[in-house]
N, C-alpha and C positions, 0 to 999 in steps of 0.2 A: 215699558221694559219689564214690569213685574209679571205681566201676562205671558210674555215670551219666556221669561225665566221659569215660571211655574210649569209651562208646557214642556220645556227642556228637562226639568227635573222629573216630571212624570214619565216622559217618553224614554229618557235614558236610564234613569235609576229607579223608576216605579215609586217615586216619592211624591206625596201630596201634602202640601202645606195648607193649613187652615188659617193661620195668622199671617196674612200677606204683609202686614206692617212689620212684624218681626223679621220676616225674610228680607224685606226691603232694607231694614236697618243693617242686616248682615252684609249687604252689598252696597252700603253707602260709606264712602271714604270721607275723612274729616275735611278734605279740601272742598268737597261738594257742599257740605254743611256750612262751611265758612262763606261760601258764595250765595247761599240761600237762607240767610239768617231769619227772614220774615216767614219761613215755612215751618218753624218749630220742629226741625228734624233731629234725629240722633245718629251719630256716626257709629261705626262698628267696633270701636275700641273696647268697650265693655264686653261685648260678645267674644271678641278675640281673646281677652283674658280668660273667660270661661272655657272657650273651645280649646285653648292650650292645655288646660288642666284635664279636660275630658279626653283629649288625644293621648296625653301622657298615660292616663289610667287604662284606656282601652287597648292601646298598643302594648303596654306593660303586661296586662292580663293575657293578651294573646301570646306574647313571647314566653311568658311564665308557663303556660300550659302546653305550648307547642314544643318547647325545648326543656323538659324536666331535668335533663342532665347537665345543662349549662350553668356555670357559676354566676354569681351576681355581676362580677366585673364584665364578663362577656355580654350578658344581657343588657347591661347599661350601655356598652359601646354600640350594640345593635340598635337599641332604642334611639340613641343620639343620632345615628345615621338616618333613621326613618323619619324622625320629627324635626330634622334640621331645616333651615331656610331653603336650601337648594332642593330638597325632596318635596317639601310642601308646596313650593312655588310651582314645581313641575306638575304635581297633582292638580293644582288649581287650573293650570293650562290644559291638561288632559281632560279635565271636567268641563272645560270651556267657560269657567267662571270669569275669566278675564273679559269676556264679551259683554257681561251683564253688570259689572261694577260701575257705580256712579262716581265720577271724578269731577273735580273742579277743572275749569278751563286751563289754568296754569299747570296742574298736575298732568292733564291730558297732553299738553304741548311738550312737557318734559318726558313723554313716553312712559308715564306712570303705569299704564296698562300692562307693561312688560317688565316692570321693576320687581325683582325677586322678593324684596322685603314686603312690598305691598301685597303681592300675590300670596305670600306665606300667611300674612295677617288675614287676608280674605278667606283662605281655606279654613283657618282656625275660627274665624267669626261665623262661618257657615256651620261648622261643627257645633259651636255654642248654641246657635239658633235651633238646630236640629235637636239637640239635647233638651233644650227648654220646652220645645213643643211636643216632642215624641219620645223622649227618654233615651236611656243608654242602649237599649236593645236595638233601637232603630239606627243609632249611630254605628253599632257593630255591623248591622246589616249593610249600611252604606260602605263601611270600610272593607267588608268582604268583597265588594265589587271594585274597589280602588287600590287600597294599600295592601291588604292581606295576601292577595295573589302574588304580589312581588316578593313578599317575605317567603312564601311557600317555594318560589322559584329559586331562592338562594341569592337574590339580587343584593342582599345586604351582608352576605357572609364572605364576600371576596376580600382578599387583602388582610384577612385576620392574622394576627400574630400567634401562630400555633404554639410557639415556645411559651409565651405568656399564658395562653389559654390552658396548656397542659399544667403549668405551674399552679395556676389558680384552681384547676380541677383537683390536683393532688393535695393542695393545701387545705382543702375542706376538712381533711382528717388530721391536720397538724402540719408542722414544718417538715419539709422534705429537702433532701440534697440531691439535685439532678446533675448528672455528669454526661456531657456529650463527648463521645470518643470516636476519633477517626480510625476506622478499622481497615480501610483499603483505598487505594487510588488506582483507577482503571483507565487504560488508554494512554496515548502519547501525550507529551507535555502540552502541545497546542490544542488538545481536545480531551483534557483530563476530566474524569468523573470521580467524585468523592463519595465514599460510603461511610455513614456515621451511625452509631448506636446511641440511644439515650438510655442511661442506666440509673436506676434508683434503688438504693439499698442492696446493691449487688445483683439486681434483677434487670435484664434487658427488657425494656417496655416497647421499644420500637426501633426500626431500622429505616434509613432513608438514603436516597441518592440525589446528587445535584452537581451542577457544573462549578459551584463554589461551595466552600465549606459551610458558609452560613445557610445557603440554600439546602444543603443536605441535612443540616440540623433542623430546619423548619420541616422538611419532609419526614424526618424521624419523629419529630413531635406530633405531626399530623397522624402518622401511622400508629403511634402510641395511643392517641385519642380514639382512633377507630377501634383498636383492640380493647381498650378499657370500657368503651361504651357498647361493645358487642355488635357494631355495625358491620 
């Protein structure tokens, strides 16, 4: 298993591990250790603990520098979406880590190789092992091939609450009073479109349209953010 894993890492990610024992530990689930007590093995739980912290740091650092205009609240929400169980388990699958993890027979029978929580922990333990052997720069280089391209594509910015985002953006300079005003209704009753302005201290910051008033307010807030950031 370890030989195939090292070949996969080298061929796919140009990663060369010198400490095979550390790499093997990262891919050893506690269920496997429990069934092989006579082999003095370590499971990947300690590496998972470390990898979780390293991921939080490296992803936070990337978001901080990529989006200098984003407030703390928005950065926190984006990071949470990136390092959540669903995302990390998917990355583990995409990296084919599920093919190399060592599981006990019971865990294998229970389809543990496809269990999101297990795969999430596996991805984190690999990051922990990579950090221990090769440092944070190599972790970043690996993430540049896996997670960071998805961030750049905007995969984690969909569904954002633009009204909350605008409020947090403006409140960096103190409390503000935002008012969303309906200024027009276009079209027949069955196909109406609403036009809304967002006003702060008497100044119109943005205008938006939508098939609902709430949708128009979100569009107005998004438009205001574009204007304020100069995009």
